[in-house]
N, CA, C and O atoms as a DFTB+ gen file, in Angstrom:
208 C
 N C O
     1  1      15.647     -20.728     -23.450
     2  2      14.377     -20.644     -22.754
     3  2      14.589     -19.810     -21.475
     4  3      15.446     -20.153     -20.661
     5  1      13.826     -18.728     -21.287
     6  2      13.991     -17.881     -20.098
     7  2      13.508     -18.587     -18.831
     8  3      12.587     -19.403     -18.861
     9  1      14.148     -18.252     -17.742
    10  2      13.786     -18.808     -16.428
    11  2      12.507     -18.118     -15.959
    12  3      12.485     -16.895     -15.825
    13  1      11.447     -18.878     -15.707
    14  2      10.158     -18.308     -15.285
    15  2       9.950     -18.356     -13.776
    16  3       8.928     -17.883     -13.278
    17  1      10.901     -18.920     -13.050
    18  2      10.775     -18.972     -11.593
    19  2      11.106     -17.607     -11.001
    20  3      12.017     -16.929     -11.475
    21  1      10.371     -17.203      -9.968
    22  2      10.691     -15.916      -9.332
    23  2      12.055     -15.985      -8.651
    24  3      12.475     -17.033      -8.161
    25  1      12.728     -14.847      -8.636
    26  2      14.022     -14.814      -7.966
    27  2      13.824     -14.961      -6.465
    28  3      12.818     -14.529      -5.903
    29  1      14.796     -15.574      -5.844
    30  2      14.771     -15.744      -4.395
    31  2      14.967     -14.377      -3.734
    32  3      15.864     -13.623      -4.111
    33  1      14.133     -14.067      -2.757
    34  2      14.267     -12.771      -2.089
    35  2      15.512     -12.773      -1.212
    36  3      15.903     -13.798      -0.654
    37  1      16.114     -11.612      -1.109
    38  2      17.322     -11.468      -0.302
    39  2      16.963     -10.792       1.013
    40  3      16.049      -9.970       1.074
    41  1      17.683     -11.144       2.048
    42  2      17.442     -10.563       3.372
    43  2      17.715      -9.064       3.347
    44  3      18.673      -8.607       2.723
    45  1      16.879      -8.319       4.019
    46  2      17.045      -6.872       4.098
    47  2      17.943      -6.513       5.269
    48  3      18.769      -5.606       5.167
    49  1      17.785      -7.219       6.379
    50  2      18.550      -6.938       7.589
    51  2      19.446      -8.123       7.929
    52  3      19.090      -9.276       7.687
    53  1      20.602      -7.824       8.490
    54  2      21.498      -8.876       8.966
    55  2      21.170      -9.189      10.426
    56  3      20.413      -8.466      11.074
    57  1      21.739     -10.254      10.920
    58  2      21.553     -10.624      12.328
    59  2      22.059      -9.511      13.232
    60  3      21.454      -9.220      14.264
    61  1      23.164      -8.889      12.847
    62  2      23.719      -7.788      13.641
    63  2      22.753      -6.598      13.666
    64  3      22.639      -5.912      14.682
    65  1      22.066      -6.357      12.558
    66  2      21.091      -5.261      12.499
    67  2      19.989      -5.452      13.531
    68  3      19.563      -4.487      14.166
    69  1      19.524      -6.677      13.705
    70  2      18.459      -6.929      14.676
    71  2      18.930      -6.604      16.084
    72  3      18.167      -6.071      16.889
    73  1      20.182      -6.922      16.384
    74  2      20.730      -6.581      17.696
    75  2      20.781      -5.085      17.914
    76  3      20.462      -4.596      18.997
    77  1      21.186      -4.352      16.879
    78  2      21.245      -2.889      16.978
    79  2      19.850      -2.285      17.140
    80  3      19.649      -1.375      17.943
    81  1      18.891      -2.799      16.371
    82  2      17.524      -2.290      16.493
    83  2      16.948      -2.600      17.864
    84  3      16.246      -1.775      18.447
    85  1      17.244      -3.789      18.380
    86  2      16.749      -4.166      19.702
    87  2      17.319      -3.226      20.768
    88  3      16.606      -2.812      21.682
    89  1      18.596      -2.896      20.645
    90  2      19.230      -1.974      21.593
    91  2      18.594      -0.585      21.513
    92  3      18.344       0.043      22.542
    93  1      18.335      -0.108      20.306
    94  2      17.725       1.207      20.125
    95  2      16.298       1.236      20.673
    96  3      15.898       2.207      21.315
    97  1      15.540       0.186      20.423
    98  2      14.158       0.123      20.915
    99  2      14.156       0.064      22.442
   100  3      13.322       0.703      23.083
   101  1      15.075      -0.689      23.026
   102  2      15.145      -0.782      24.490
   103  2      15.411       0.588      25.101
   104  3      14.801       0.948      26.108
   105  1      16.313       1.350      24.500
   106  2      16.607       2.688      24.996
   107  2      15.376       3.577      24.882
   108  3      15.076       4.346      25.795
   109  1      14.669       3.476      23.775
   110  2      13.467       4.286      23.563
   111  2      12.363       3.910      24.547
   112  3      11.660       4.783      25.055
   113  1      12.210       2.629      24.814
   114  2      11.188       2.177      25.769
   115  2      11.457       2.787      27.146
   116  3      10.526       3.200      27.837
   117  1      12.723       2.842      27.542
   118  2      13.060       3.452      28.832
   119  2      12.708       4.944      28.839
   120  3      12.248       5.474      29.850
   121  1      12.928       5.611      27.710
   122  2      12.672       7.056      27.635
   123  2      11.183       7.387      27.634
   124  3      10.797       8.461      28.094
   125  1      10.346       6.496      27.132
   126  2       8.906       6.782      27.053
   127  2       8.105       5.882      27.990
   128  3       6.947       5.566      27.714
   129  1       8.712       5.477      29.078
   130  2       8.094       4.504      29.988
   131  2       6.682       4.899      30.430
   132  3       5.840       4.028      30.651
   133  1       6.415       6.194      30.561
   134  2       5.105       6.635      31.024
   135  2       4.090       6.799      29.893
   136  3       2.919       7.084      30.146
   137  1       4.524       6.623      28.671
   138  2       3.651       6.764      27.500
   139  2       2.918       5.442      27.259
   140  3       3.531       4.378      27.340
   141  1       1.617       5.495      26.964
   142  2       0.879       4.251      26.701
   143  2       1.461       3.442      25.536
   144  3       1.290       2.224      25.487
   145  1       2.149       4.107      24.594
   146  2       2.744       3.391      23.462
   147  2       3.930       2.532      23.868
   148  3       4.379       1.698      23.082
   149  1       4.443       2.716      25.064
   150  2       5.627       1.956      25.470
   151  2       5.365       0.452      25.447
   152  3       6.289      -0.328      25.216
   153  1       4.141       0.040      25.679
   154  2       3.815      -1.396      25.633
   155  2       4.011      -1.950      24.220
   156  3       4.490      -3.071      24.046
   157  1       3.639      -1.159      23.218
   158  2       3.817      -1.606      21.833
   159  2       5.288      -1.720      21.488
   160  3       5.700      -2.671      20.823
   161  1       6.092      -0.749      21.939
   162  2       7.524      -0.810      21.678
   163  2       8.180      -1.935      22.467
   164  3       9.147      -2.536      21.997
   165  1       7.674      -2.226      23.646
   166  2       8.189      -3.347      24.426
   167  2       7.928      -4.669      23.702
   168  3       8.785      -5.552      23.675
   169  1       6.741      -4.793      23.121
   170  2       6.432      -6.002      22.342
   171  2       7.352      -6.116      21.127
   172  3       7.804      -7.210      20.790
   173  1       7.627      -4.990      20.471
   174  2       8.548      -4.982      19.333
   175  2       9.931      -5.440      19.778
   176  3      10.581      -6.224      19.086
   177  1      10.378      -4.955      20.926
   178  2      11.673      -5.355      21.480
   179  2      11.756      -6.875      21.620
   180  3      12.766      -7.476      21.256
   181  1      10.722      -7.483      22.133
   182  2      10.722      -8.934      22.333
   183  2      10.650      -9.684      21.011
   184  3      11.269     -10.739      20.873
   185  1       9.909      -9.164      20.036
   186  2       9.869      -9.800      18.715
   187  2      11.230      -9.741      18.036
   188  3      11.645     -10.702      17.388
   189  1      11.929      -8.609      18.184
   190  2      13.259      -8.492      17.600
   191  2      14.223      -9.490      18.254
   192  3      15.128     -10.008      17.599
   193  1      14.021      -9.751      19.536
   194  2      14.869     -10.715      20.236
   195  2      14.703     -12.128      19.682
   196  3      15.647     -12.919      19.695
   197  1      13.514     -12.440      19.201
   198  2      13.297     -13.769      18.631
   199  2      13.905     -13.913      17.240
   200  3      14.198     -15.020      16.789
   201  1      14.092     -12.770      16.562
   202  2      14.616     -12.813      15.198
   203  2      16.118     -12.834      15.125
   204  3      16.695     -13.485      14.254
   205  1      16.761     -12.120      16.042
   206  2      18.208     -11.968      15.898
   207  2      18.997     -12.455      17.045
   208  3      20.226     -12.375      17.029
């Protein structure tokens, strides 16, 4: 009888990846500080901090 349950999804990013992305976003936020989009990237930085 075939298994009808969906396979468990696997993580795409590791905990270390979140740290690297957070570091990259922080550097980018500093570079575009005068750009209105910097607030969105700053929010992303903080969300990444909660994940990793």
